[in-house]
DOTIMAR-230896 format. One record per residue (C-alpha): residue number from 1; residue in one letter; x, y, z. Coordinates in pm, 1 decimal, m for minus. Layout:
N
{node NUM; A; {X; Y; Z}}
...
! end
This chain:
290
{node 1; M; {m1376.8; m889.5; 2071.4}}
{node 2; N; {m1287.6; m1258.7; 2097.6}}
{node 3; D; {m968.1; m1439.9; 2195.0}}
{node 4; Q; {m813.7; m1345.8; 1860.0}}
{node 5; A; {m747.6; m1004.6; 2015.4}}
{node 6; S; {m400.2; m1124.6; 2113.4}}
{node 7; R; {m320.8; m1129.1; 1738.9}}
{node 8; S; {m485.9; m820.4; 1600.1}}
{node 9; V; {m379.0; m617.3; 1297.9}}
{node 10; V; {m488.8; m280.3; 1161.4}}
{node 11; V; {m525.1; m273.2; 781.3}}
{node 12; T; {m589.2; 62.5; 615.6}}
{node 13; G; {m789.1; 75.3; 294.3}}
{node 14; A; {m966.6; m255.7; 356.2}}
{node 15; S; {m1276.9; m191.0; 146.1}}
{node 16; T; {m1150.6; m349.2; m175.4}}
{node 17; G; {m855.8; m488.8; m367.4}}
{node 18; I; {m536.7; m564.3; m178.7}}
{node 19; G; {m670.7; m440.0; 155.3}}
{node 20; W; {m972.8; m670.1; 134.0}}
{node 21; A; {m750.1; m964.2; 37.6}}
{node 22; V; {m514.2; m893.5; 328.1}}
{node 23; A; {m810.5; m897.3; 566.6}}
{node 24; Q; {m932.2; m1221.3; 410.9}}
{node 25; V; {m597.9; m1401.0; 440.2}}
{node 26; L; {m522.8; m1278.1; 792.1}}
{node 27; T; {m863.7; m1373.4; 930.0}}
{node 28; Q; {m828.6; m1717.4; 772.2}}
{node 29; R; {m497.9; m1752.4; 959.7}}
{node 30; G; {m648.9; m1662.5; 1296.5}}
{node 31; F; {m594.2; m1287.5; 1318.0}}
{node 32; H; {m850.6; m1028.1; 1413.6}}
{node 33; V; {m845.3; m737.9; 1167.8}}
{node 34; F; {m935.6; m376.6; 1228.0}}
{node 35; G; {m1002.6; m260.4; 871.8}}
{node 36; S; {m1029.6; 105.6; 778.8}}
{node 37; V; {m1293.5; 223.8; 532.0}}
{node 38; R; {m1432.3; 565.4; 438.1}}
{node 39; K; {m1795.3; 474.3; 373.1}}
{node 40; A; {m2059.2; 317.4; 595.8}}
{node 41; A; {m2162.6; 86.6; 311.4}}
{node 42; D; {m1809.1; m54.4; 297.4}}
{node 43; A; {m1810.9; m112.8; 672.6}}
{node 44; E; {m2133.3; m309.0; 630.5}}
{node 45; R; {m1978.2; m518.4; 352.2}}
{node 46; L; {m1681.3; m603.8; 572.6}}
{node 47; T; {m1908.4; m710.4; 856.3}}
{node 48; A; {m2127.4; m915.2; 622.7}}
{node 49; A; {m1826.6; m1092.5; 471.1}}
{node 50; F; {m1612.6; m1151.7; 779.0}}
{node 51; G; {m1843.4; m1122.4; 1078.1}}
{node 52; P; {m1674.4; m1060.9; 1414.1}}
{node 53; A; {m1329.8; m1141.6; 1269.9}}
{node 54; V; {m1313.1; m788.1; 1126.6}}
{node 55; T; {m1389.3; m465.2; 1308.4}}
{node 56; P; {m1446.1; m175.4; 1065.4}}
{node 57; L; {m1280.8; 157.6; 1144.8}}
{node 58; M; {m1423.8; 469.1; 980.7}}
{node 59; F; {m1155.6; 712.9; 868.8}}
{node 60; D; {m971.7; 868.2; 577.5}}
{node 61; V; {m596.2; 831.1; 628.5}}
{node 62; T; {m548.6; 1202.1; 561.5}}
{node 63; D; {m778.2; 1297.7; 852.4}}
{node 64; E; {m545.1; 1310.6; 1151.7}}
{node 65; V; {m822.1; 1361.8; 1406.8}}
{node 66; A; {m1026.8; 1067.5; 1278.0}}
{node 67; V; {m723.0; 838.7; 1262.1}}
{node 68; R; {m624.0; 918.2; 1620.3}}
{node 69; A; {m980.6; 857.3; 1734.6}}
{node 70; A; {m972.4; 517.7; 1564.4}}
{node 71; A; {m643.2; 437.7; 1737.0}}
{node 72; G; {m812.8; 510.0; 2068.7}}
{node 73; Q; {m1093.9; 274.3; 1971.4}}
{node 74; V; {m843.5; m0.6; 1892.2}}
{node 75; E; {m650.7; 57.2; 2215.1}}
{node 76; T; {m970.8; 20.2; 2415.9}}
{node 77; A; {m1061.7; m300.1; 2232.5}}
{node 78; L; {m716.8; m449.9; 2289.4}}
{node 79; D; {m744.9; m387.5; 2664.1}}
{node 80; G; {m370.8; m369.8; 2722.7}}
{node 81; R; {m271.0; m635.4; 2469.1}}
{node 82; P; {m25.4; m544.4; 2192.9}}
{node 83; L; {m123.8; m485.5; 1833.1}}
{node 84; A; {46.7; m748.0; 1616.9}}
{node 85; G; {74.6; m525.0; 1314.0}}
{node 86; L; {m13.9; m216.6; 1116.0}}
{node 87; V; {m57.0; m263.8; 740.8}}
{node 88; N; {m40.2; 70.7; 560.8}}
{node 89; N; {m227.1; m18.0; 243.8}}
{node 90; A; {m462.4; 273.8; 167.9}}
{node 91; G; {m359.9; 456.0; m146.4}}
{node 92; I; {m459.6; 605.4; m478.5}}
{node 93; A; {m296.0; 623.9; m821.9}}
{node 94; V; {m278.0; 953.8; m1009.9}}
{node 95; A; {m152.1; 951.3; m1368.4}}
{node 96; G; {m71.2; 1214.5; m1626.7}}
{node 97; P; {222.7; 1393.8; m1790.2}}
{node 98; L; {406.6; 1591.0; m1525.4}}
{node 99; L; {433.4; 1907.9; m1734.6}}
{node 100; H; {55.1; 1933.1; m1759.0}}
{node 101; L; {m66.6; 1770.3; m1437.9}}
{node 102; P; {m290.4; 1988.3; m1216.5}}
{node 103; I; {m100.9; 2060.1; m895.9}}
{node 104; D; {m401.5; 1971.6; m679.6}}
{node 105; Q; {m386.0; 1615.9; m818.7}}
{node 106; W; {m14.6; 1598.6; m738.2}}
{node 107; R; {m76.7; 1717.0; m383.2}}
{node 108; R; {m364.6; 1471.1; m333.8}}
{node 109; Q; {m143.5; 1182.3; m446.7}}
{node 110; L; {127.3; 1259.0; m192.6}}
{node 111; E; {m121.2; 1347.7; 80.9}}
{node 112; V; {m284.0; 1004.3; 62.3}}
{node 113; N; {10.5; 779.6; m22.3}}
{node 114; L; {278.2; 940.8; 194.4}}
{node 115; T; {131.0; 1177.2; 451.6}}
{node 116; G; {m148.7; 927.3; 516.7}}
{node 117; V; {110.5; 662.4; 600.2}}
{node 118; V; {280.5; 898.4; 845.3}}
{node 119; I; {m51.1; 988.3; 1010.3}}
{node 120; A; {m152.6; 623.8; 1051.4}}
{node 121; T; {193.5; 523.8; 1171.2}}
{node 122; Q; {208.9; 797.9; 1433.4}}
{node 123; A; {m134.1; 697.3; 1561.8}}
{node 124; F; {m93.8; 319.4; 1570.7}}
{node 125; A; {281.7; 263.1; 1621.0}}
{node 126; P; {254.3; 300.5; 2001.4}}
{node 127; L; {2.9; 13.7; 2003.1}}
{node 128; V; {245.4; m196.4; 1798.6}}
{node 129; G; {509.9; m138.7; 2065.5}}
{node 130; A; {684.5; 188.4; 1978.1}}
{node 131; R; {650.6; 348.2; 2320.0}}
{node 132; L; {814.5; 350.0; 2658.9}}
{node 133; P; {871.0; 169.4; 2881.4}}
{node 134; V; {1004.8; m114.6; 2667.0}}
{node 135; A; {1081.8; m337.2; 2964.2}}
{node 136; G; {787.9; m524.1; 3108.3}}
{node 137; R; {548.5; m475.9; 2818.6}}
{node 138; P; {323.9; m774.8; 2741.4}}
{node 139; G; {408.2; m990.9; 2441.0}}
{node 140; R; {654.1; m924.9; 2162.2}}
{node 141; P; {639.8; m600.1; 1964.8}}
{node 142; G; {437.7; m599.6; 1645.4}}
{node 143; R; {544.9; m502.9; 1294.9}}
{node 144; I; {459.4; m235.3; 1042.1}}
{node 145; V; {403.1; m348.2; 683.7}}
{node 146; N; {391.7; m82.5; 413.0}}
{node 147; I; {236.2; m171.3; 78.2}}
{node 148; G; {465.6; m25.2; m184.5}}
{node 149; S; {499.5; m109.9; m552.3}}
{node 150; V; {750.2; m220.6; m812.7}}
{node 151; G; {693.9; 140.0; m923.2}}
{node 152; G; {886.7; 239.3; m611.6}}
{node 153; R; {1207.9; 117.7; m775.1}}
{node 154; N; {1146.3; 170.3; m1148.3}}
{node 155; A; {922.7; 451.0; m1271.7}}
{node 156; N; {702.9; 459.1; m1580.4}}
{node 157; P; {640.9; 781.3; m1770.2}}
{node 158; F; {307.6; 948.3; m1693.1}}
{node 159; M; {306.3; 779.0; m1352.0}}
{node 160; A; {529.9; 1035.6; m1181.1}}
{node 161; P; {284.0; 1119.6; m899.3}}
{node 162; Y; {225.5; 755.7; m808.3}}
{node 163; C; {586.9; 647.3; m852.7}}
{node 164; T; {710.7; 945.2; m651.2}}
{node 165; S; {483.1; 839.4; m366.9}}
{node 166; K; {611.7; 481.8; m380.9}}
{node 167; F; {977.6; 583.0; m411.4}}
{node 168; G; {911.3; 803.2; m109.8}}
{node 169; L; {754.9; 514.5; 77.3}}
{node 170; E; {1075.6; 315.1; 31.1}}
{node 171; G; {1278.8; 591.0; 195.8}}
{node 172; L; {1019.1; 645.6; 466.0}}
{node 173; S; {1020.5; 274.1; 548.1}}
{node 174; E; {1398.3; 250.7; 566.3}}
{node 175; S; {1427.6; 553.5; 792.3}}
{node 176; L; {1141.3; 436.4; 1011.9}}
{node 177; R; {1282.1; 85.4; 1044.5}}
{node 178; R; {1603.0; 227.5; 1187.3}}
{node 179; E; {1424.1; 476.9; 1410.1}}
{node 180; L; {1220.8; 193.7; 1563.3}}
{node 181; L; {1524.6; m19.8; 1650.7}}
{node 182; P; {1510.1; 85.6; 2020.0}}
{node 183; F; {1160.2; m62.7; 2043.9}}
{node 184; G; {1221.3; m383.4; 1847.4}}
{node 185; V; {946.1; m289.5; 1600.1}}
{node 186; D; {1031.0; m400.4; 1245.9}}
{node 187; V; {919.5; m232.9; 922.1}}
{node 188; V; {871.2; m433.1; 602.3}}
{node 189; V; {780.0; m322.9; 249.2}}
{node 190; I; {564.4; m540.4; 23.8}}
{node 191; A; {614.2; m431.4; m338.9}}
{node 192; P; {351.2; m580.3; m571.4}}
{node 193; G; {361.7; m576.3; m947.7}}
{node 194; A; {37.5; m609.0; m1141.6}}
{node 195; V; {m242.1; m739.7; m919.0}}
{node 196; A; {m591.4; m829.5; m1038.6}}
{node 197; T; {m795.8; m569.5; m849.2}}
{node 198; P; {m1073.5; m321.4; m939.1}}
{node 199; I; {m809.9; m50.1; m991.2}}
{node 200; W; {m777.8; m176.1; m1349.2}}
{node 201; D; {m1144.9; m99.3; m1411.1}}
{node 202; K; {m1065.5; 259.6; m1318.6}}
{node 203; A; {m769.0; 258.1; m1557.2}}
{node 204; D; {m998.8; 154.2; m1840.5}}
{node 205; E; {m1221.6; 453.0; m1761.5}}
{node 206; T; {m936.5; 703.4; m1734.8}}
{node 207; D; {m999.9; 1012.4; m1945.6}}
{node 208; T; {m682.1; 1130.5; m2116.3}}
{node 209; S; {m859.3; 1379.6; m2342.9}}
{node 210; A; {m714.5; 1672.9; m2147.3}}
{node 211; Y; {m373.7; 1575.6; m2284.2}}
{node 212; A; {m484.0; 1478.1; m2637.0}}
{node 213; D; {m344.4; 1795.8; m2792.9}}
{node 214; T; {m7.0; 1766.1; m2621.9}}
{node 215; V; {295.6; 1581.2; m2753.3}}
{node 216; Y; {203.1; 1300.6; m2513.4}}
{node 217; G; {m145.8; 1215.5; m2645.4}}
{node 218; P; {m58.0; 902.8; m2850.5}}
{node 219; A; {192.6; 778.0; m2592.0}}
{node 220; L; {m66.8; 802.0; m2315.4}}
{node 221; E; {m303.4; 581.5; m2510.6}}
{node 222; R; {m26.6; 327.8; m2572.1}}
{node 223; L; {61.0; 324.0; m2202.9}}
{node 224; R; {m301.5; 276.3; m2101.7}}
{node 225; A; {m336.9; m18.3; m2341.4}}
{node 226; Y; {m16.6; m170.7; m2204.1}}
{node 227; M; {m122.2; m126.5; m1841.7}}
{node 228; L; {m461.3; m283.9; m1911.2}}
{node 229; S; {m295.1; m581.7; m2079.4}}
{node 230; I; {m68.9; m654.7; m1783.3}}
{node 231; G; {m355.6; m591.5; m1542.5}}
{node 232; K; {m556.1; m872.6; m1699.5}}
{node 233; S; {m271.3; m1112.6; m1621.9}}
{node 234; G; {m213.6; m973.9; m1273.1}}
{node 235; L; {m164.3; m1186.1; m965.4}}
{node 236; P; {m460.6; m1263.5; m740.6}}
{node 237; A; {m470.6; m1012.9; m456.2}}
{node 238; E; {m456.2; m1301.0; m208.1}}
{node 239; R; {m88.4; m1344.7; m300.2}}
{node 240; I; {m21.9; m1005.8; m147.8}}
{node 241; G; {m222.2; m1107.1; 158.1}}
{node 242; E; {m1.1; m1413.4; 195.1}}
{node 243; A; {311.0; m1198.1; 169.8}}
{node 244; V; {175.1; m969.7; 441.3}}
{node 245; H; {109.5; m1272.9; 661.7}}
{node 246; T; {468.3; m1385.9; 605.7}}
{node 247; A; {603.7; m1041.2; 690.7}}
{node 248; L; {405.2; m1038.3; 1013.6}}
{node 249; T; {486.6; m1388.6; 1132.5}}
{node 250; V; {826.4; m1520.7; 1020.9}}
{node 251; A; {1109.3; m1496.1; 1270.8}}
{node 252; R; {1336.4; m1289.1; 1045.6}}
{node 253; P; {1140.9; m1115.3; 769.8}}
{node 254; K; {1307.9; m958.0; 469.5}}
{node 255; V; {1303.4; m579.6; 459.8}}
{node 256; R; {1130.5; m596.0; 118.9}}
{node 257; Y; {923.2; m854.7; m66.1}}
{node 258; T; {866.0; m810.8; m440.0}}
{node 259; I; {556.6; m999.4; m556.6}}
{node 260; T; {510.0; m984.5; m932.6}}
{node 261; P; {381.4; m1201.1; m1219.3}}
{node 262; Q; {682.8; m1087.4; m1423.7}}
{node 263; P; {989.4; m1154.5; m1204.9}}
{node 264; M; {1235.2; m1171.1; m1495.6}}
{node 265; Q; {1114.4; m838.4; m1631.5}}
{node 266; M; {1160.5; m683.3; m1288.2}}
{node 267; L; {1508.9; m833.7; m1262.5}}
{node 268; M; {1607.1; m691.4; m1600.5}}
{node 269; A; {1471.2; m351.2; m1501.8}}
{node 270; D; {1693.6; m360.5; m1193.5}}
{node 271; L; {2002.1; m473.6; m1385.4}}
{node 272; L; {1990.4; m277.3; m1710.6}}
{node 273; P; {2146.3; 70.1; m1726.3}}
{node 274; K; {1888.0; 344.3; m1688.8}}
{node 275; R; {1974.6; 492.9; m2030.2}}
{node 276; T; {1903.7; 156.8; m2191.7}}
{node 277; L; {1568.2; 141.0; m2015.5}}
{node 278; D; {1494.7; 495.7; m2132.7}}
{node 279; R; {1539.4; 386.0; m2494.4}}
{node 280; I; {1331.2; 70.3; m2450.7}}
{node 281; V; {1042.1; 255.5; m2288.3}}
{node 282; G; {1071.5; 546.8; m2529.5}}
{node 283; K; {1054.1; 316.2; m2830.9}}
{node 284; R; {758.8; 121.4; m2690.1}}
{node 285; L; {556.0; 435.8; m2626.6}}
{node 286; G; {672.1; 637.9; m2926.1}}
{node 287; L; {848.1; 899.7; m2716.3}}
{node 288; L; {1181.1; 901.8; m2899.1}}
{node 289; P; {1242.1; 1201.5; m3128.0}}
{node 290; E; {1217.9; 1143.2; m3501.6}}
! end
């Protein structure tokens, strides 16, 4: 560990996409990053790309024992210094019509995107400053940044598992922010829209054949085509990294940052009545009754 240890951040899900970009931006701005990965090969890629500026942590966010062990590793490395931030980024996206979705997929979505955030927060929040005694602790308390989604405010059909997890993350973050007031630890949500990451490659490979004989078959194909089209025009992931840096460093951060290539569309979605949005989405996907 070098002298960057006084500004260290834990980033979960750092192997690719937004997590990788967050690590890239933060290390460029002088932070040391502890980045979580699940595979040894990903740990090696992090080390090869960032050298000593990134310390890989091996854990799955749903594995409470492994996460707590990693928190102990970080605490030892910090040697009494505070952790500047925890970025809860690790997540997955499960799609499918809710009436036909296998329950194990639903459970997996919430286990990773919500329970995983709670597990990581419980393990690392004390290092950020959420512990007693408050008086006399070195440095200012750190911050917790949760990577949400525009889907945490406005939900698309066939994305109920993912959107439920992101709506839940909004409530979790608001409750947690108020619970951490005694410690001076702030909680900020970053809500990206479409971001150019490898997740869109997975969307292109998504098999919807299991639902082909349901009423939703054609609509699912339309939604996939639409999602792929907006994915191709998505923001560079580094924009999310910059927003995370802002959330960690400005004197008075917002409670929520929306980062999207389509700000007017997001504004209209927030302003229009929900019934109007229902008709717009239903017409676009062919879901309205004849």
